[in-house]
C-alpha positions in Angstrom: 27.3 110.0 103.9 27.5 109.5 99.9 30.3 111.5 99.7 32.2 109.9 102.9 34.3 107.8 100.6 35.8 110.5 98.0 38.7 111.2 99.9 39.8 107.8 99.8 39.2 107.7 96.3 41.1 110.7 95.3 43.9 109.2 97.8 43.8 106.1 95.4 43.7 108.3 92.4 47.0 109.7 93.5 48.7 106.5 94.3 47.9 105.0 91.2 49.1 107.7 89.6 52.3 107.7 91.2 53.2 104.2 90.5 55.7 104.8 87.8 57.7 106.6 90.5 57.6 104.2 93.6 61.0 104.3 95.6 63.6 101.9 94.2 67.0 101.4 94.0 67.3 101.2 90.0 65.4 100.8 86.8 62.8 97.8 86.7 63.3 94.8 84.3 60.7 96.0 82.0 62.3 99.2 81.4 65.7 97.6 80.9 64.3 95.3 78.6 62.4 98.1 76.6 66.0 99.2 75.4 64.4 102.7 75.7 67.4 105.3 75.3 65.8 107.7 78.1 66.4 110.9 79.2 70.1 110.4 78.8 69.5 109.7 74.7 71.8 106.7 74.9 70.9 103.8 73.1 72.1 100.0 74.3 71.2 96.4 73.4 69.9 93.5 75.7 71.4 90.3 75.3 70.3 87.2 77.1 73.3 85.4 78.0 74.0 81.1 76.8 76.3 79.0 76.4 76.4 80.5 72.6 76.7 83.7 73.8 79.3 82.7 76.3 81.4 80.7 73.4 81.5 84.4 71.6 82.8 86.1 74.6 85.2 83.6 75.2 86.8 85.0 72.1 87.7 88.0 73.7 91.8 87.6 73.6 93.7 89.6 76.0 97.4 90.4 75.2 99.9 88.0 76.1 103.7 88.2 75.9 104.4 85.1 74.6 102.1 86.0 71.6 103.3 89.2 71.1 107.2 88.3 71.8 107.4 85.3 70.7 110.8 83.9 71.4 113.0 83.9 68.3 116.8 84.5 69.5 117.7 88.1 70.0 118.0 87.9 73.6 120.7 89.0 75.5 123.8 88.8 73.8 127.8 88.1 75.1 129.3 90.2 72.7 130.5 93.4 73.9 129.1 97.2 72.8 129.5 100.6 72.8 129.4 102.3 76.3 130.5 99.2 77.7 133.4 99.4 80.4 135.9 96.7 79.8 139.3 95.4 81.9 142.1 93.7 80.9 144.6 91.6 82.9 147.8 90.2 80.9 149.9 87.5 82.3 153.3 86.7 81.2 155.1 83.5 81.5 158.3 84.9 83.1 159.3 88.0 85.0 161.4 90.6 83.2 158.5 91.2 80.4 156.7 93.8 79.2 154.4 93.7 82.0 156.6 92.7 84.9 156.8 95.6 87.8 160.2 96.6 88.2 162.2 93.7 90.1 159.1 92.4 91.5 158.3 89.2 90.6 154.9 90.1 89.3 154.3 88.9 85.9 150.8 90.3 85.4 149.3 93.9 84.7 145.9 94.7 85.0 144.7 97.4 82.3 142.1 99.8 84.1 138.5 99.7 83.3 138.0 101.9 80.0 135.0 102.5 77.9 134.4 101.1 74.7 134.5 104.3 72.1 131.9 105.3 69.5 134.0 103.2 67.3 133.9 100.2 69.1 137.6 100.0 70.5 139.8 99.9 73.5 143.4 100.7 74.3 145.8 97.9 75.5 149.6 98.7 76.0 151.5 97.5 73.2 148.9 96.0 71.6 147.5 99.1 70.4 143.7 100.5 69.5 141.8 96.4 69.8 138.1 96.7 68.2 136.1 94.9 70.4 132.3 95.8 69.6 130.7 92.9 68.7 132.8 90.7 69.9 132.6 88.6 73.3 135.1 88.6 75.9 136.9 85.4 74.6 137.1 86.4 71.0 139.0 89.8 72.6 141.3 87.6 74.8 142.1 86.0 71.4 142.7 89.3 69.3 144.9 90.6 72.2 147.2 87.5 72.8 147.5 87.6 69.2 148.6 91.4 69.0 151.1 90.9 72.1 152.6 88.0 70.4 156.7 88.5 69.7 156.5 91.3 72.3 155.1 89.9 75.5 156.5 86.6 77.1 154.1 84.0 75.9 150.9 86.4 77.0 148.0 85.0 78.6 144.9 87.8 78.7 141.7 87.7 80.6 138.9 90.3 79.3 136.1 91.2 82.0 133.3 93.6 80.9 132.9 95.6 84.4 129.8 97.7 83.6 127.3 96.4 80.6 125.8 99.2 79.2 124.5 97.4 76.0 122.8 94.4 77.3 120.5 96.3 79.9 116.8 96.8 80.2 115.0 99.6 82.1 112.9 98.4 85.1 110.5 101.2 86.7 107.3 101.3 88.5 106.4 99.6 91.6 109.6 97.7 92.3 111.8 98.0 95.3 114.6 99.8 93.5 113.8 101.1 89.6 116.7 101.5 87.1 118.8 100.2 84.7 119.5 96.4 85.1 122.1 94.5 83.4 121.0 91.1 81.5 123.3 89.0 83.6 123.2 86.4 80.8 121.9 85.5 77.7 118.2 84.5 78.1 117.7 86.4 81.0 113.6 86.7 81.5 111.2 89.1 82.8 111.1 87.6 86.5 114.8 87.8 86.4 115.1 91.4 85.5 112.7 92.3 88.4 114.5 90.4 90.9 117.3 92.7 89.8 115.3 95.1 90.8 114.4 94.1 94.0 111.3 92.7 93.6 107.6 94.0 93.4 106.8 96.9 96.0 102.8 96.4 95.6 100.1 94.0 95.9 101.1 91.2 93.8 97.0 90.8 92.7 96.6 94.6 92.1 99.9 94.5 89.5 99.7 94.5 85.5 103.8 94.3 84.1 104.0 96.0 80.7 107.0 95.4 78.6 107.7 98.3 75.5 110.3 96.6 72.7 110.0 98.4 69.4 107.3 100.5 69.6 104.8 97.7 70.7 103.5 97.6 74.3 102.0 95.0 75.8 100.3 94.8 79.5 99.9 91.3 81.2 98.8 90.6 85.0 101.8 89.7 87.4 99.7 86.6 88.6 99.4 85.8 84.8 103.4 85.5 84.7 103.5 83.8 87.7 101.1 80.9 87.5 102.2 80.8 83.2 106.0 80.0 82.8 105.2 80.8 78.9 104.5 84.6 79.8 107.8 84.9 81.6 109.5 85.8 78.3 113.1 86.3 77.3 114.0 90.1 77.6 116.1 91.8 74.8 118.3 94.9 75.4 116.6 97.9 75.5 113.4 96.4 76.8 111.6 98.9 79.3 109.5 96.5 81.9 107.3 98.7 84.2 105.3 97.3 87.3 101.7 99.2 87.1 99.5 99.1 89.9 95.8 99.3 88.7 93.4 97.9 91.1 90.6 96.4 88.9 86.8 97.1 90.2 83.5 96.8 89.4 80.1 98.5 90.8 76.6 96.9 91.8 73.5 98.5 92.7 69.9 96.9 93.5 68.6 94.1 95.3 72.1 92.8 96.5 73.8 92.5 99.3 75.5 95.7 99.3 75.8 98.5 96.7 79.3 99.5 96.4 82.4 99.6 94.5 84.2 96.3 94.8 88.0 96.0 93.8 89.1 92.2 92.2 92.4 90.7 91.1 94.0 91.8 88.1 93.7 88.3 86.9 90.1 88.6 86.4 86.6 87.5 88.6 83.4 85.9 87.2 80.0 87.2 88.0 79.3 84.5 90.8 82.2 85.7 92.7 81.3 89.2 92.2 77.8 88.7 94.0 79.8 86.2 96.4 81.7 89.3 97.3 78.8 91.3 98.2 76.4 88.9 100.2 75.0 87.4 96.9 71.1 88.4 96.2 68.6 89.8 98.6 66.0 86.8 99.0 63.1 88.7 99.8 63.8 91.7 97.0 65.7 90.3 94.3 64.4 89.0 90.7 66.9 86.3 90.5 65.7 85.8 86.4 67.0 89.4 86.1 70.5 89.8 87.1 72.4 92.5 84.5 75.6 93.3 83.3 76.1 96.7 81.9 79.5 97.0 79.7 81.0 99.4 77.2 81.9 96.5 74.5 84.4 95.8 72.0 83.4 96.0 68.8 84.7 93.0 67.9 82.7 91.0 70.3 79.3 93.0 69.3 80.3 92.1 65.7 80.4 88.5 66.7 77.0 88.8 68.7 75.0 90.7 66.6 76.9 92.3 63.2 73.3 94.2 63.0 74.2 96.2 65.9 73.8 100.0 65.0 76.6 101.2 66.8 78.9 98.3 65.4 78.0 99.5 61.8 78.4 102.8 62.8 82.2 101.8 63.7 81.8 102.8 67.4 84.6 101.8 69.4 82.9 101.6 72.6 79.1 100.0 72.6 76.5 99.4 74.8 75.5 96.4 75.9 73.3 95.1 78.6 74.0 91.1 79.2 71.1 89.4 81.2 71.4 86.3 83.2 68.8 83.9 84.7 70.0 82.6 87.9 66.0 81.5 88.8 67.7 78.2 86.3 70.1 76.2 87.7 71.9 76.7 84.2 72.3 80.4 84.9 74.6 79.6 87.7 76.8 77.9 85.3 76.5 80.8 83.4 77.3 83.1 86.2 80.5 80.9 86.8 81.9 81.7 83.4 80.3 84.7 82.4 83.9 87.3 83.4 83.6 90.8 84.5 86.3 93.4 83.5 87.2 96.7 85.2 84.6 99.3 85.6 81.6 96.8 84.9 78.2 97.4 86.2 76.0 94.7 88.0 72.6 95.5 88.5 70.2 93.3 90.1 66.6 94.0 89.8 63.7 93.5 92.3 61.0 90.9 92.3 57.7 92.6 90.6 55.7 91.0 93.8 58.1 93.8 95.6 56.8 96.9 93.4 53.2 95.7 94.1 54.2 95.3 98.2 55.5 98.8 97.8 52.1 99.8 96.2 49.6 98.8 99.1 52.2 100.2 101.7 51.9 103.5 100.0 48.3 103.3 99.6 48.0 102.6 103.5 50.0 105.7 104.2 48.1 107.8 102.0 44.6 106.3 103.1 45.1 105.6 106.8 44.8 109.5 108.0 41.5 109.7 105.8 39.8 106.5 107.2 41.0 108.0 110.8 38.8 111.1 110.0 35.7 109.1 108.7 35.9 106.8 111.9 35.9 110.3 114.2 33.0 111.8 111.8 31.1 108.6 112.0 31.1 108.2 115.9 30.4 112.3 116.0 27.3 111.7 114.0 26.2 108.7 116.1 26.2 111.2 119.2 24.4 113.3 117.7 
């Protein structure tokens, strides 16, 4: 009888030895906060998010069109350029002039459209070679009229640019009809070019607009351009506009409503919205004080948060940071409403410490139940002897 509980003691010892390997959806809070590199050897820093941290995170400035492409003139011009196609129509005050068609009562003639040569010129009958590049149609009209003075009968001239090769932008990507789009007027803006290309062919909330100009490329969510008139900047000749479909997403694990990859709008989302998308925290399992956001952070942000960070001082461009939000406190809910998520972020909700204890007792019960049944059977057999 004195050794009947030996197997139970052994089972308890095995259970205690297996405490570190209890089933879990991820690391425990204490393991994350310990900041140990682990098997992967990736060092990271844990930062508790408060108002001071939020203020520094707000210093992250994404590119804007109005910031990178300020409007200082230089938009579309009425001036004719090399490669443009120009048509010239000439009227005379009476029949019988240079441009009358025989016995016809017509007093006008149209010079067929012609491309502006590399020298910037076109040819007009009886006026000769006319320099048009750099001049507006109105200015060319005056030049031709002066060239015909004394030859034609009180000539009046109309100059039209029939095909514009100078004041154009290229629009490609997720648009209905991509291609070279003429800037119909001075001051034509980004959304004008998109409309000329037939509009966007992808969901608006997944599209970024990218403008390339003079070796500089800037990308902004389409939603931002639609909401902020200042982002609808003037385009310049030879700009390239690309509509990119790039769904943004975060992944979430742990004691949340679900573990999944979740897409969000190109304009961004916040931690509270992210949690709401997956059903919030699991009431019986989650530790509200241990909601973690894993991110490879930009060095300028890390420098503002902690200039002593080893990776920052080493000049790394992507620094692993873990942000911890305590949603057990009311202030933590305001933090969650402000903390922005970015593409490829990972949210992890740690399990409550009491859940680990519950799992431990379940494990003990699983191991000892067969032994207890065996002991009860042995005891009953002894009584029968």
